[in-house]
C-alpha positions in Angstrom: -95.1 -54.7 82.3 -95.3 -58.6 82.1 -99.0 -58.8 82.1 -99.3 -56.2 79.4 -96.8 -58.0 77.2 -98.8 -61.1 77.6 -101.9 -59.2 76.6 -100.2 -57.8 73.5 -99.4 -61.4 72.4 -102.9 -62.5 73.1 -104.2 -59.8 70.8 -102.0 -61.3 68.0 -99.3 -58.7 68.1 -96.3 -60.8 69.2 -94.6 -60.2 65.9 -94.8 -56.4 66.5 -92.9 -56.5 69.8 -89.4 -54.9 69.6 -88.6 -54.9 73.3 -89.7 -56.2 76.7 -88.5 -56.2 80.3 -86.7 -59.1 81.8 -89.8 -59.9 83.8 -91.9 -60.3 80.7 -91.8 -64.1 80.4 -95.2 -65.2 79.1 -95.7 -66.6 76.5 -92.2 -68.0 76.5 -92.1 -69.2 72.9 -93.3 -65.9 71.5 -90.8 -63.8 73.5 -87.7 -65.8 73.1 -86.3 -63.6 70.4 -87.6 -60.2 71.7 -84.8 -58.1 73.2 -84.8 -57.2 76.9 -84.5 -53.6 77.8 -84.0 -53.9 81.6 -86.6 -54.1 84.4 -89.9 -52.4 85.0 -88.2 -49.7 87.1 -84.8 -49.9 85.5 -85.6 -49.5 81.8 -82.6 -48.8 79.5 -83.8 -45.6 77.8 -81.0 -45.6 75.2 -81.6 -49.2 74.3 -85.3 -48.4 73.8 -84.3 -45.4 71.6 -82.2 -47.7 69.4 -85.1 -50.1 69.0 -87.2 -47.1 67.6 -90.7 -48.3 68.8 -93.7 -46.5 67.5 -95.6 -47.3 70.7 -94.5 -48.0 74.3 -97.0 -49.2 76.9 -96.3 -48.1 80.5 -98.0 -48.7 83.8 -98.4 -46.2 86.6 -97.7 -48.7 89.4 -94.8 -50.5 87.8 -92.9 -47.9 85.7 -91.4 -44.7 87.1 -92.6 -41.2 86.1 -89.1 -40.4 85.1 -89.1 -43.3 82.6 -92.4 -42.1 81.1 -91.1 -38.6 80.7 -87.9 -39.7 79.1 -89.8 -41.9 76.7 -92.3 -39.2 75.8 -89.4 -37.2 74.3 -88.9 -39.6 71.4 -91.6 -42.3 71.3 -94.5 -41.2 69.0 -97.2 -42.9 71.1 -96.9 -43.5 74.8 -99.8 -45.6 76.2 -100.4 -45.2 80.0 -102.3 -48.0 81.8 -103.4 -48.3 85.4 -106.0 -51.1 86.1 -107.2 -50.9 89.7 -109.9 -53.7 89.7 -110.7 -56.9 87.8 -113.4 -55.2 85.7 -110.8 -52.7 84.5 -109.5 -55.6 82.3 -112.5 -55.1 80.0 -111.5 -51.5 79.3 -107.8 -52.5 78.9 -108.6 -55.2 76.3 -110.7 -52.7 74.3 -108.2 -49.9 74.6 -105.3 -51.9 73.2 -107.5 -53.7 70.8 -108.7 -50.4 69.4 -105.3 -48.8 69.2 -103.8 -51.8 67.3 -106.8 -52.7 65.2 -107.4 -56.0 67.1 -111.0 -55.4 68.0 -112.1 -59.0 67.3 -109.4 -60.5 69.5 -110.3 -57.9 72.2 -114.0 -58.8 72.1 -113.1 -62.5 72.4 -111.1 -61.7 75.6 -113.9 -59.6 76.9 -116.3 -62.5 76.4 -114.0 -65.0 78.1 -113.3 -62.6 81.0 -117.0 -61.7 81.6 -118.1 -65.3 81.7 -115.6 -66.3 84.3 -116.0 -63.0 86.3 -119.8 -63.4 86.6 -119.5 -67.1 87.6 -116.9 -66.5 90.3 -118.7 -63.4 91.6 -122.0 -65.3 91.9 -120.3 -68.2 93.6 -118.9 -66.0 96.4 -121.4 -63.2 96.7 -122.7 -64.8 99.9 -119.4 -66.1 101.2 -118.3 -64.9 104.6 -115.6 -62.2 104.5 -112.2 -63.5 105.5 -109.5 -61.2 106.7 -106.2 -61.8 105.0 -102.7 -60.4 105.2 -101.2 -60.5 101.7 -97.4 -60.3 101.9 -95.4 -59.1 98.9 -91.9 -58.5 100.5 -89.8 -59.3 103.5 -87.0 -57.3 105.1 -89.0 -55.2 105.4 -92.4 -56.9 105.4 -94.7 -55.2 102.9 -98.3 -55.7 102.0 -101.0 -54.2 99.8 -103.6 -51.6 100.6 -107.3 -52.0 99.6 -106.7 -49.3 96.9 -104.9 -51.8 94.7 -105.7 -54.3 91.9 -104.5 -57.2 94.1 -106.8 -56.3 97.0 -109.8 -55.8 94.8 -109.1 -59.0 93.0 -109.0 -60.9 96.3 -112.3 -59.1 97.3 -114.0 -60.9 94.4 -113.8 -64.1 96.4 -114.5 -62.5 99.8 -110.9 -62.1 101.0 -110.5 -58.7 102.6 -106.9 -57.4 103.0 -105.6 -56.0 106.3 -104.8 -53.5 107.6 -108.1 -52.0 106.5 -106.6 -48.5 106.3 -103.2 -47.5 104.9 -101.7 -44.2 103.9 -99.5 -46.0 101.3 -100.6 -48.3 98.6 -97.8 -50.8 99.3 -97.0 -50.2 103.0 -94.3 -51.5 105.2 -95.7 -53.3 108.2 -94.7 -54.8 111.5 -95.6 -58.4 111.0 -96.9 -59.3 114.5 -99.1 -56.2 114.7 -100.6 -56.6 111.3 -101.2 -60.3 111.8 -103.5 -59.7 114.8 -106.4 -58.8 112.5 -105.8 -61.7 110.0 -107.3 -65.1 109.8 -105.1 -66.0 106.9 -101.6 -64.9 105.7 -100.9 -65.3 102.0 -97.2 -65.3 100.8 -97.1 -64.1 97.2 -94.6 -65.7 94.8 -94.0 -62.2 93.4 -92.6 -59.6 93.5 -90.7 -61.3 96.3 -90.2 -64.9 95.5 -91.8 -66.5 98.6 -91.2 -70.3 98.7 -91.9 -73.3 100.9 -89.0 -72.4 103.2 -90.6 -69.0 104.0 -93.9 -70.8 104.6 -92.2 -73.0 107.2 -90.5 -70.0 108.9 -93.8 -68.2 109.4 -95.7 -71.2 110.5 -93.1 -71.7 113.2 -93.6 -68.3 114.7 -95.5 -68.5 118.0 -97.6 -65.4 117.4 -98.9 -66.9 114.2 -100.1 -70.1 115.8 -103.7 -69.3 115.2 -103.3 -68.0 111.7 -103.3 -70.1 108.6 -100.3 -69.4 106.3 -100.4 -70.3 102.6 -98.4 -69.6 99.5 -100.2 -67.9 96.6 -99.3 -67.6 93.0 -98.7 -63.8 92.6 -99.3 -63.9 88.8 -102.9 -65.1 89.5 -103.6 -62.1 91.7 -101.6 -59.2 90.3 -101.4 -59.8 86.5 -104.0 -58.1 84.3 -104.7 -59.2 80.7 -105.4 -62.8 79.7 -103.9 -64.2 83.0 -106.7 -62.4 84.9 -109.1 -64.9 83.3 -107.1 -67.8 84.6 -106.5 -66.0 87.9 -110.2 -65.9 88.8 -110.6 -69.7 88.5 -107.4 -70.1 90.5 -108.7 -67.9 93.3 -112.1 -69.6 93.2 -110.3 -72.9 94.0 -108.1 -71.2 96.7 -111.2 -69.8 98.5 -112.8 -73.3 98.5 -109.6 -74.7 99.9 -109.5 -72.1 102.6 -113.1 -72.6 103.5 -112.4 -76.3 104.4 -110.1 -75.0 107.1 -111.9 -71.9 108.3 -115.2 -73.7 108.7 
């Protein structure tokens, strides 16, 4: 999990890492010599076995149950994570800080996070609710439900994801129908790598003429750990930018 790997490094444990996914790219200098073991959903179990880790950290959303079961057969300590809201970062920092005897570093992260969280929350507590369609994939189009970390992070600055009700956490949608309830469409740079060309394509669609379409840095909305602290300031600035258009 990229954000978990970054958190491990922020806790002063970069030297203890024996493996990472190909998506774990921050901090670049610390990870340069750490072996890659595949992707979040395509982990090479035999390669992990050869690395003989004492601990493996997995995530319910990003890693498969089959991977977790296979790892549990030979890894002494399997740590399962599943943050669902910004405030869950506090428990996450303290969980890993406690397991790896990095309580001081964890407390420093908690203090930094709490300061930014309370400031951003106060700044947008009275902000008007804005309906946004947050796109994470195309062909097929996919979005996030309100029962996700991304959606709850956006809610911190008054952005409410649509559709309001979904049976799936990351549902496939019909773009025109879903956009009817949206004031803003956000194209996330991950997991799909939305870029300027996609922005132009959507802005040219007649049925989106009344909707504002913007790119958004997916790391700043979906990553936990230390990047969540940066993400809240990023989203604060984004909301202020959107308000100049919406008002």
